[in-house]
N, CA and C atoms as an extended XYZ file, in Angstrom:
177
Properties=species:S:1:pos:R:3:atomname:S:1:resname:S:1:resid:I:1 pbc="F F F"
N       -55.380       -0.758      -72.587 N   ASP     1
C       -56.482       -0.911      -73.523 CA  ASP     1
C       -57.802       -0.395      -72.963 C   ASP     1
N       -57.715        0.486      -71.963 N   GLY     2
C       -58.923        1.113      -71.443 CA  GLY     2
C       -59.838        0.198      -70.655 C   GLY     2
N       -59.331       -0.932      -70.170 N   GLY     3
C       -60.142       -1.837      -69.363 CA  GLY     3
C       -60.747       -3.000      -70.117 C   GLY     3
N       -60.308       -3.241      -71.348 N   ILE     4
C       -60.797       -4.403      -72.097 CA  ILE     4
C       -60.227       -5.686      -71.509 C   ILE     4
N       -58.949       -5.669      -71.132 N   SER     5
C       -58.326       -6.833      -70.498 CA  SER     5
C       -57.650       -6.388      -69.206 C   SER     5
N       -57.399       -7.359      -68.309 N   TRP     6
C       -56.839       -7.061      -66.997 CA  TRP     6
C       -55.710       -8.019      -66.678 C   TRP     6
N       -54.690       -7.540      -65.968 N   ALA     7
C       -53.603       -8.374      -65.453 CA  ALA     7
C       -53.613       -8.247      -63.936 C   ALA     7
N       -53.378       -9.347      -63.232 N   THR     8
C       -53.338       -9.319      -61.775 CA  THR     8
C       -52.012       -8.741      -61.314 C   THR     8
N       -52.067       -7.676      -60.532 N   LEU     9
C       -50.858       -7.097      -59.950 CA  LEU     9
C       -50.512       -7.784      -58.646 C   LEU     9
N       -51.509       -8.019      -57.810 N   LEU    10
C       -51.336       -8.669      -56.513 CA  LEU    10
C       -52.506       -9.614      -56.301 C   LEU    10
N       -52.252      -10.907      -56.089 N   PRO    11
C       -53.363      -11.837      -55.906 CA  PRO    11
C       -54.096      -11.626      -54.583 C   PRO    11
N       -53.405      -11.069      -53.588 N   THR    12
C       -54.022      -10.785      -52.298 CA  THR    12
C       -53.214       -9.706      -51.593 C   THR    12
N       -53.876       -8.936      -50.759 N   THR    13
C       -53.221       -7.870      -49.994 CA  THR    13
C       -54.082       -7.556      -48.782 C   THR    13
N       -53.479       -7.108      -47.678 N   PRO    14
C       -54.294       -6.743      -46.518 CA  PRO    14
C       -55.263       -5.606      -46.849 C   PRO    14
N       -56.412       -5.616      -46.224 N   ASN    15
C       -57.413       -4.566      -46.416 CA  ASN    15
C       -57.101       -3.415      -45.462 C   ASN    15
N       -56.004       -2.683      -45.765 N   ASP    16
C       -55.576       -1.595      -44.886 CA  ASP    16
C       -55.626       -0.224      -45.564 C   ASP    16
N       -56.174       -0.168      -46.795 N   GLY    17
C       -56.314        1.106      -47.481 CA  GLY    17
C       -55.070        1.595      -48.177 C   GLY    17
N       -54.012        0.772      -48.238 N   ASP    18
C       -52.755        1.214      -48.834 CA  ASP    18
C       -52.069        0.053      -49.539 C   ASP    18
N       -51.531        0.317      -50.721 N   GLN    19
C       -50.762       -0.703      -51.438 CA  GLN    19
C       -49.807       -0.014      -52.401 C   GLN    19
N       -48.582       -0.484      -52.452 N   THR    20
C       -47.610        0.010      -53.427 CA  THR    20
C       -47.157       -1.154      -54.287 C   THR    20
N       -46.725       -0.858      -55.501 N   TRP    21
C       -46.166       -1.858      -56.392 CA  TRP    21
C       -45.266       -1.159      -57.388 C   TRP    21
N       -44.369       -1.918      -57.991 N   LYS    22
C       -43.469       -1.384      -59.004 CA  LYS    22
C       -44.161       -1.467      -60.362 C   LYS    22
N       -44.300       -0.334      -61.028 N   VAL    23
C       -44.921       -0.295      -62.353 CA  VAL    23
C       -43.892       -0.768      -63.369 C   VAL    23
N       -44.208       -1.857      -64.060 N   THR    24
C       -43.254       -2.453      -65.002 CA  THR    24
C       -43.730       -2.398      -66.446 C   THR    24
N       -44.884       -1.849      -66.695 N   GLY    25
C       -45.389       -1.765      -68.064 CA  GLY    25
C       -46.463       -2.796      -68.287 C   GLY    25
N       -46.861       -2.963      -69.500 N   PRO    26
C       -46.323       -2.371      -70.725 CA  PRO    26
C       -46.721       -0.901      -70.859 C   PRO    26
N       -46.007       -0.200      -71.740 N   ALA    27
C       -46.330        1.198      -72.008 CA  ALA    27
C       -47.746        1.288      -72.573 C   ALA    27
N       -48.501        2.277      -72.100 N   THR    28
C       -49.877        2.460      -72.568 CA  THR    28
C       -50.335        3.882      -72.286 C   THR    28
N       -51.276        4.344      -73.032 N   ARG    29
C       -51.938        5.617      -72.743 CA  ARG    29
C       -53.370        5.371      -72.269 C   ARG    29
N       -53.730        4.102      -72.089 N   GLN    30
C       -55.092        3.744      -71.676 CA  GLN    30
C       -55.072        2.809      -70.474 C   GLN    30
N       -54.209        3.094      -69.488 N   GLY    31
C       -54.124        2.263      -68.293 CA  GLY    31
C       -55.320        2.461      -67.381 C   GLY    31
N       -55.686        1.410      -66.690 N   ARG    32
C       -56.761        1.451      -65.693 CA  ARG    32
C       -56.349        0.579      -64.511 C   ARG    32
N       -56.881        0.889      -63.337 N   ILE    33
C       -56.696        0.081      -62.133 CA  ILE    33
C       -58.077       -0.360      -61.667 C   ILE    33
N       -58.180       -1.643      -61.341 N   ARG    34
C       -59.427       -2.176      -60.786 CA  ARG    34
C       -59.077       -2.930      -59.512 C   ARG    34
N       -59.840       -2.713      -58.464 N   VAL    35
C       -59.663       -3.396      -57.185 CA  VAL    35
C       -60.886       -4.266      -56.959 C   VAL    35
N       -60.643       -5.549      -56.629 N   CYS    36
C       -61.739       -6.506      -56.423 CA  CYS    36
C       -61.551       -7.234      -55.104 C   CYS    36
N       -62.658       -7.653      -54.493 N   ASP    37
C       -62.552       -8.569      -53.370 CA  ASP    37
C       -62.240       -9.959      -53.917 C   ASP    37
N       -61.857      -10.883      -53.057 N   LEU    38
C       -61.442      -12.212      -53.520 CA  LEU    38
C       -62.531      -12.941      -54.284 C   LEU    38
N       -63.777      -12.727      -53.943 N   GLY    39
C       -64.875      -13.391      -54.632 CA  GLY    39
C       -65.285      -12.708      -55.925 C   GLY    39
N       -64.826      -11.481      -56.138 N   GLY    40
C       -65.162      -10.750      -57.352 CA  GLY    40
C       -66.501      -10.036      -57.309 C   GLY    40
N       -67.219      -10.156      -56.174 N   ALA    41
C       -68.540       -9.533      -56.087 CA  ALA    41
C       -68.456       -8.022      -55.894 C   ALA    41
N       -67.397       -7.560      -55.241 N   VAL    42
C       -67.208       -6.133      -54.985 CA  VAL    42
C       -65.981       -5.678      -55.750 C   VAL    42
N       -66.132       -4.605      -56.549 N   ARG    43
C       -64.981       -4.093      -57.289 CA  ARG    43
C       -65.203       -2.634      -57.646 C   ARG    43
N       -64.083       -1.967      -57.930 N   ASP    44
C       -64.140       -0.577      -58.364 CA  ASP    44
C       -62.996       -0.343      -59.338 C   ASP    44
N       -63.245        0.495      -60.339 N   THR    45
C       -62.263        0.829      -61.368 CA  THR    45
C       -62.093        2.338      -61.389 C   THR    45
N       -60.844        2.795      -61.599 N   ASN    46
C       -60.640        4.243      -61.678 CA  ASN    46
C       -61.464        4.828      -62.819 C   ASN    46
N       -61.770        6.109      -62.727 N   ASP    47
C       -62.704        6.756      -63.654 CA  ASP    47
C       -62.127        7.109      -65.019 C   ASP    47
N       -60.809        7.207      -65.139 N   GLY    48
C       -60.225        7.606      -66.421 CA  GLY    48
C       -58.915        6.899      -66.691 C   GLY    48
N       -58.476        6.963      -67.925 N   ASN    49
C       -57.216        6.339      -68.319 CA  ASN    49
C       -56.028        7.090      -67.733 C   ASN    49
N       -54.910        6.374      -67.537 N   PHE    50
C       -53.643        6.995      -67.179 CA  PHE    50
C       -52.568        6.441      -68.099 C   PHE    50
N       -51.406        7.086      -68.116 N   THR    51
C       -50.325        6.730      -69.030 CA  THR    51
C       -49.187        6.058      -68.282 C   THR    51
N       -48.651        4.985      -68.860 N   ILE    52
C       -47.401        4.369      -68.415 CA  ILE    52
C       -46.419        4.550      -69.559 C   ILE    52
N       -45.339        5.267      -69.295 N   LEU    53
C       -44.324        5.498      -70.316 CA  LEU    53
C       -43.288        4.394      -70.272 C   LEU    53
N       -42.671        4.118      -71.397 N   ARG    54
C       -41.610        3.109      -71.423 CA  ARG    54
C       -40.388        3.672      -70.719 C   ARG    54
N       -39.559        2.778      -70.179 N   ASP    55
C       -38.316        3.203      -69.538 CA  ASP    55
C       -37.363        3.762      -70.570 C   ASP    55
N       -36.707        4.840      -70.227 N   VAL    56
C       -35.681        5.423      -71.086 CA  VAL    56
C       -34.391        5.423      -70.289 C   VAL    56
N       -33.423        4.657      -70.749 N   LEU    57
C       -32.132        4.592      -70.074 CA  LEU    57
C       -31.207        5.645      -70.652 C   LEU    57
N       -30.574        6.399      -69.788 N   THR    58
C       -29.614        7.399      -70.243 CA  THR    58
C       -28.253        7.069      -69.677 C   THR    58
N       -27.236        7.554      -70.346 N   ASN    59
C       -25.872        7.249      -69.939 CA  ASN    59
C       -25.147        8.502      -69.548 C   ASN    59
């Protein structure tokens, strides 16, 4: 939704400049990532939307 609402991906992570996670959806063409410190005083959001496609299972 372009940053109108947010879901927590990781409640905490080491401050080592690297983090991976499994993208599970929901499908969107207006995805955003925001990184915050625990207190919420410092944060940054990516500059543009990205797309998450739904899973397509093939046989």
